[in-house]
C-alpha positions as CSV (number, residue, x, y, z in Angstrom):
1,M,-123.9,75.5,80.4
2,K,-124.8,77.5,83.5
3,F,-122.4,79.9,85.4
4,F,-124.4,79.6,88.7
5,T,-127.8,78.4,89.6
6,P,-128.0,78.2,93.5
7,S,-131.6,77.0,93.6
8,V,-131.1,74.1,91.2
9,V,-127.8,73.1,92.8
10,S,-129.2,73.5,96.2
11,F,-131.9,70.9,95.0
12,A,-129.6,68.5,93.7
13,A,-127.6,68.3,97.0
14,T,-130.8,68.0,99.0
15,L,-131.9,65.0,96.7
16,L,-129.0,63.2,96.2
17,F,-127.1,63.6,99.5
18,S,-129.9,63.9,101.7
19,L,-128.8,67.2,103.1
20,S,-132.3,68.7,103.6
21,A,-131.1,71.1,106.0
22,I,-128.7,73.2,103.5
23,K,-130.4,76.4,102.7
24,V,-130.4,77.8,99.0
25,H,-127.8,80.3,99.6
26,S,-125.4,77.9,100.9
27,L,-124.7,76.6,97.3
28,P,-122.5,78.0,94.7
29,T,-122.8,81.6,93.8
30,G,-120.7,83.7,91.6
31,P,-116.8,83.8,91.2
32,T,-114.9,85.6,94.0
33,L,-111.2,86.1,94.2
34,E,-111.5,86.3,97.7
35,K,-108.3,84.7,99.3
36,H,-109.6,82.5,102.4
37,A,-109.7,79.2,103.8
38,I,-112.8,77.2,103.4
39,E,-113.5,75.4,106.6
40,G,-113.9,71.6,106.3
41,L,-112.5,71.6,102.6
42,N,-109.5,69.7,101.7
43,N,-109.0,68.4,105.1
44,Y,-106.8,65.1,104.9
45,N,-107.3,64.2,108.4
46,C,-110.9,63.8,107.8
47,K,-112.2,60.7,109.1
48,L,-114.1,58.4,106.6
49,T,-116.9,56.5,108.3
50,P,-119.4,53.6,107.4
51,A,-122.1,56.2,106.4
52,H,-119.7,58.6,104.2
53,P,-116.9,55.9,103.2
54,R,-115.6,58.0,100.2
55,P,-114.2,61.5,99.8
56,V,-116.7,63.7,97.8
57,I,-114.8,66.0,95.1
58,L,-116.6,69.3,94.3
59,L,-116.0,70.5,90.9
60,H,-117.0,74.3,90.0
61,G,-118.5,75.4,86.5
62,T,-117.0,77.6,83.8
63,G,-115.8,81.1,85.0
64,L,-116.0,80.0,88.7
65,N,-113.6,78.8,91.2
66,V,-113.2,76.8,94.4
67,Y,-114.5,79.6,96.5
68,S,-117.9,78.8,94.9
69,W,-118.1,76.3,97.6
70,S,-117.5,78.5,100.6
71,L,-120.9,78.0,102.1
72,F,-121.8,74.7,100.8
73,A,-118.6,72.7,101.6
74,P,-118.5,73.5,105.4
75,E,-122.2,72.4,105.5
76,M,-121.0,68.9,104.0
77,A,-118.2,68.8,106.5
78,K,-120.5,69.4,109.3
79,R,-122.6,66.4,108.3
80,G,-119.7,64.1,108.3
81,Y,-118.5,64.1,104.5
82,C,-115.0,64.6,103.6
83,V,-115.0,67.1,100.9
84,F,-112.1,68.3,98.6
85,A,-112.1,70.8,95.7
86,L,-109.6,72.9,93.4
87,T,-109.8,75.6,90.9
88,Y,-109.2,73.7,87.7
89,G,-108.8,75.1,84.3
90,R,-107.1,78.4,85.0
91,Y,-106.1,80.2,81.8
92,I,-103.2,82.8,81.2
93,R,-105.6,85.7,80.7
94,F,-107.8,85.1,83.6
95,S,-105.6,83.1,86.4
96,G,-108.2,83.9,89.0
97,L,-111.1,82.2,87.3
98,G,-111.5,78.3,86.6
99,G,-113.1,76.4,83.9
100,M,-111.3,78.3,81.2
101,A,-108.8,76.2,79.7
102,P,-109.3,73.3,77.3
103,I,-111.6,70.8,78.8
104,E,-109.1,67.8,78.2
105,D,-106.3,69.7,80.2
106,S,-108.9,70.4,82.9
107,A,-109.9,66.8,83.0
108,R,-106.2,65.8,83.3
109,E,-105.9,68.1,86.0
110,I,-108.9,67.0,88.0
111,G,-107.9,63.4,87.5
112,A,-104.6,64.1,89.0
113,F,-106.3,66.0,91.8
114,A,-108.7,62.9,92.5
115,D,-105.5,60.6,92.4
116,E,-103.9,62.5,95.1
117,V,-107.2,62.4,97.2
118,M,-107.5,58.8,96.9
119,R,-103.7,58.4,97.8
120,K,-103.9,60.5,100.9
121,M,-107.4,59.1,102.2
122,N,-106.4,55.4,101.4
123,V,-109.3,54.8,99.1
124,S,-109.8,53.5,95.9
125,Q,-113.1,55.6,94.7
126,V,-114.4,58.9,95.3
127,D,-117.8,60.4,94.6
128,I,-118.0,63.6,92.5
129,V,-120.3,66.4,92.0
130,G,-119.9,68.2,89.1
131,H,-121.4,71.8,88.5
132,S,-122.0,72.8,84.9
133,Q,-118.5,71.9,83.2
134,G,-117.6,70.1,86.2
135,G,-119.9,67.3,85.2
136,I,-118.7,66.9,81.6
137,L,-114.9,67.0,83.0
138,T,-115.8,64.0,85.2
139,R,-117.3,62.1,82.2
140,Y,-114.3,62.8,80.0
141,W,-111.7,61.8,82.7
142,I,-113.5,58.4,83.2
143,K,-114.3,57.8,79.6
144,Y,-110.9,59.0,77.9
145,L,-108.3,59.1,80.6
146,D,-107.5,57.0,83.6
147,G,-110.6,57.6,85.5
148,A,-112.3,54.2,84.9
149,G,-113.2,52.4,87.9
150,K,-112.3,55.6,90.1
151,V,-115.7,57.0,90.6
152,Y,-118.4,55.6,92.6
153,R,-121.0,58.0,92.2
154,H,-121.3,61.0,89.7
155,V,-124.0,63.8,90.2
156,G,-124.0,66.2,87.5
157,V,-125.8,69.6,88.4
158,V,-127.0,71.5,85.5
159,S,-124.0,70.0,83.4
160,S,-123.6,70.9,79.7
161,H,-123.7,67.1,78.6
162,H,-125.2,67.7,75.3
163,G,-123.9,71.1,74.7
164,T,-125.0,74.8,75.2
165,T,-125.9,77.9,73.0
166,L,-123.8,80.1,75.4
167,Y,-127.1,82.1,76.2
168,G,-127.9,82.2,72.6
169,I,-124.5,83.9,71.2
170,A,-123.7,80.5,69.4
171,T,-127.0,80.5,67.8
172,L,-126.8,84.1,66.9
173,G,-123.2,83.7,65.5
174,T,-124.5,80.8,63.2
175,A,-127.3,82.8,61.8
176,L,-125.2,85.6,61.1
177,G,-122.2,83.5,59.7
178,L,-119.9,84.7,62.3
179,S,-119.4,81.3,64.2
180,Y,-115.9,80.9,63.3
181,L,-114.7,84.6,64.3
182,L,-116.6,84.2,67.6
183,Q,-114.7,81.0,68.6
184,V,-111.4,82.5,67.5
185,F,-111.9,85.6,69.6
186,A,-113.4,83.3,72.8
187,D,-110.5,80.7,72.5
188,L,-108.3,83.8,73.4
189,F,-109.6,83.9,76.7
190,A,-111.7,80.6,77.2
191,P,-111.0,77.7,74.9
192,S,-113.6,75.8,77.0
193,L,-116.4,77.9,75.8
194,F,-117.0,76.7,72.5
195,Q,-115.9,73.3,73.2
196,Q,-119.6,73.3,75.3
197,V,-121.6,74.4,72.3
198,M,-124.2,72.0,71.0
199,N,-122.7,69.6,68.3
200,S,-119.0,70.7,68.7
201,T,-116.3,68.2,68.2
202,F,-115.7,67.8,71.9
203,I,-119.6,67.2,72.8
204,Q,-119.8,64.5,70.0
205,K,-116.6,62.6,71.2
206,L,-118.0,63.0,74.9
207,N,-121.4,61.5,74.2
208,A,-120.1,58.8,71.5
209,G,-121.3,55.3,72.6
210,G,-123.7,56.9,75.3
211,D,-124.0,59.3,78.2
212,T,-122.8,56.7,81.2
213,S,-119.8,54.9,82.2
214,P,-120.1,51.2,83.3
215,G,-119.9,50.8,87.2
216,V,-120.8,54.4,88.0
217,I,-123.9,55.6,89.7
218,E,-124.8,58.6,87.9
219,S,-127.5,61.3,88.6
220,N,-128.0,64.5,86.6
221,I,-130.3,67.6,87.5
222,A,-131.3,69.6,84.9
223,T,-133.7,72.6,84.7
224,K,-135.6,74.7,81.8
225,Y,-133.6,77.8,83.0
226,V,-130.4,76.7,81.8
227,F,-129.3,77.7,78.3
């Protein structure tokens, strides 16, 4: 899991969407609680074209929110993409941050959002760019909920597909015999954190039967700097 890695996310966008003019600084940075409209985002009057025939849904990572895309989404919109995003996974103690709630709940939330986008844009499929937790949410929605057949292309950007050590916290907790207490504490604020730890029940379920879903064009970008 990586909370924000601008250079890696930028590379993914450049490689997979051929947006070579997007600068590194235009990709997700840290969370912000600033309230403002993001130019070009969630515009249901956007016209799909043969070059860009599907809406693109952008899913932020753990502890972030929709404003992570404040610079990136307008760049995509300028290049003809119809882009959509939301703050998913708010939890009671940190309502301004997303990706904190149980991942299963967030997957249902992004599924409902995708259904709304498809209905309003009159399409049957979307493309999804999932940053960090956003990538595994997409896979869970496709595999275990009602997302099968609804995603044409899925781009995972430093996604926690096979789990994380939470920057070594989980590893240290195991070594000290404190894993249970750490998880109990973390679950008070962000149940999604320990769900993403390597070999967790959630990660094992997510990867049962393989990493990919039939019919989905999947790409994943990783880096040695993601812990």
